[in-house]
C-alpha positions as CSV (number, residue, x, y, z in Angstrom):
1,M,-0.2,0.0,-0.1
2,G,1.6,3.3,-1.3
3,N,0.2,7.0,-1.5
4,R,0.5,9.7,-3.9
5,A,2.5,12.0,-1.9
6,D,5.2,9.2,-1.7
7,D,4.8,8.6,-5.5
8,E,4.6,12.8,-6.3
9,G,7.1,13.8,-4.1
10,T,4.5,16.2,-2.5
11,D,4.3,17.1,1.0
12,V,0.1,16.9,0.7
13,E,-1.9,15.1,-2.5
14,I,-5.4,15.9,-2.4
15,Y,-7.8,14.0,-4.3
16,I,-11.1,12.0,-5.1
17,K,-10.6,8.5,-4.2
18,P,-11.3,6.3,-7.6
19,L,-14.7,5.0,-7.7
20,T,-16.1,6.6,-4.3
21,D,-16.8,10.4,-3.4
22,T,-14.0,10.2,-0.6
23,V,-12.1,13.3,-1.0
24,H,-8.4,12.1,0.5
25,A,-5.3,14.2,1.5
26,D,-2.7,11.9,1.6
27,T,1.2,13.0,3.2
28,P,4.3,10.7,3.0
29,T,4.8,7.9,5.0
30,G,6.7,9.3,8.3
31,A,5.0,12.6,7.8
32,P,5.9,15.1,10.6
33,E,3.2,15.4,13.2
34,K,3.2,19.1,13.0
35,L,1.9,18.6,9.0
36,L,-0.5,15.9,10.2
37,A,-1.8,17.9,13.1
38,L,-2.7,21.3,10.9
39,L,-4.5,18.9,8.3
40,D,-6.5,17.9,11.8
41,S,-6.9,21.4,12.6
42,L,-8.0,22.4,8.8
43,G,-11.0,20.2,9.1
44,F,-9.7,16.8,8.0
45,E,-10.1,13.9,9.5
46,R,-6.9,11.6,10.3
47,K,-7.1,7.9,9.7
48,T,-4.9,5.2,10.1
49,L,-4.0,1.5,9.4
50,T,-1.5,-0.7,11.0
51,T,-0.2,-3.4,9.1
52,A,2.6,-5.9,10.1
53,G,5.1,-3.4,8.2
54,P,4.3,0.4,8.3
55,Q,1.6,2.3,9.8
56,Y,-0.5,3.8,7.2
57,V,-1.8,7.9,7.9
58,W,-3.7,9.5,5.6
59,H,-6.9,12.3,6.3
60,E,-9.8,12.5,4.6
61,V,-12.7,15.3,4.3
62,P,-15.8,14.3,6.9
63,A,-18.2,11.9,4.9
64,H,-21.2,13.6,6.5
65,L,-20.5,16.4,3.8
66,D,-22.2,16.9,0.5
67,A,-19.5,17.1,-2.6
68,G,-19.5,20.6,-3.0
69,A,-18.7,21.2,0.9
70,K,-15.9,18.2,0.8
71,K,-14.6,20.1,-2.4
72,Q,-14.5,23.7,-0.4
73,L,-13.1,22.4,2.9
74,A,-10.0,20.9,0.8
75,T,-9.8,23.6,-1.4
76,R,-9.5,26.1,1.6
77,A,-6.9,24.2,3.3
78,I,-4.6,24.9,0.5
79,P,-3.7,29.1,1.2
80,T,-3.1,27.7,5.1
81,L,-0.6,24.8,3.7
82,L,1.2,26.6,1.3
83,M,1.8,29.4,3.6
84,A,2.9,26.8,6.5
85,G,6.0,26.1,3.5
86,Y,4.5,22.7,2.5
87,L,4.1,21.8,-1.2
88,V,0.3,20.9,-1.8
89,N,-1.0,19.1,-4.9
90,I,-5.0,18.9,-5.5
91,T,-6.2,17.6,-8.7
92,N,-8.8,19.2,-11.1
93,D,-11.9,17.2,-9.9
94,V,-11.4,18.6,-6.0
95,W,-10.5,22.2,-6.8
96,D,-12.8,25.1,-6.2
97,A,-11.6,28.0,-7.4
98,T,-14.0,30.3,-5.7
99,A,-13.2,28.8,-2.6
100,Y,-9.6,29.0,-2.7
101,Q,-10.4,32.9,-3.3
102,E,-12.3,33.2,-0.5
103,A,-9.6,31.6,1.8
104,V,-7.0,33.8,0.6
105,A,-9.1,36.9,1.0
106,A,-9.5,36.1,4.6
107,M,-6.0,35.2,5.2
108,R,-5.1,38.8,3.8
109,N,-7.9,40.3,6.4
110,Q,-6.6,38.8,9.2
111,P,-4.8,41.2,11.6
112,A,-1.1,41.0,11.4
113,T,0.2,39.6,14.9
114,P,3.1,42.2,15.9
115,P,6.1,40.5,16.6
116,S,6.7,40.3,20.4
117,A,9.2,43.2,21.9
118,P,12.5,41.3,22.8
119,T,12.9,41.2,26.5
120,P,16.1,42.4,28.0
121,P,18.6,40.5,30.1
122,P,17.8,40.9,33.5
123,G,19.4,43.9,35.6
124,T,19.7,45.7,32.2
125,A,18.1,49.1,32.4
126,R,16.0,50.2,29.5
127,P,17.4,52.9,27.4
128,R,15.9,56.8,28.6
129,R,15.1,59.2,26.2
130,T,16.6,62.2,26.5
131,R,16.3,65.7,24.5
């Protein structure tokens, strides 16, 4: 049992499993927990299969969603995955251009989180302002 992410050399491959309406998100064998947790947080459901050999991990869009909602959830995940630095491929039968544009717009409209100011070492006086 292989997966598309291993075959294609990507971090995430999103596609509809043949002969079903299940939207899969495959990650490479041994994918980091950080990536798996990000997919969890984006609404995908983690699935596992343990065999005598390796443990297989993949994600699926929740089955209770209708076809349009499945495509929207999968497509809306793309900007977040890309911003996190992952290489993602999504097949045309899952792609929803409007959902992608909405997700990008939502990311742009989020207020920027200012970087926290560095804390001076203990016993160091803060610079004083003089005229």
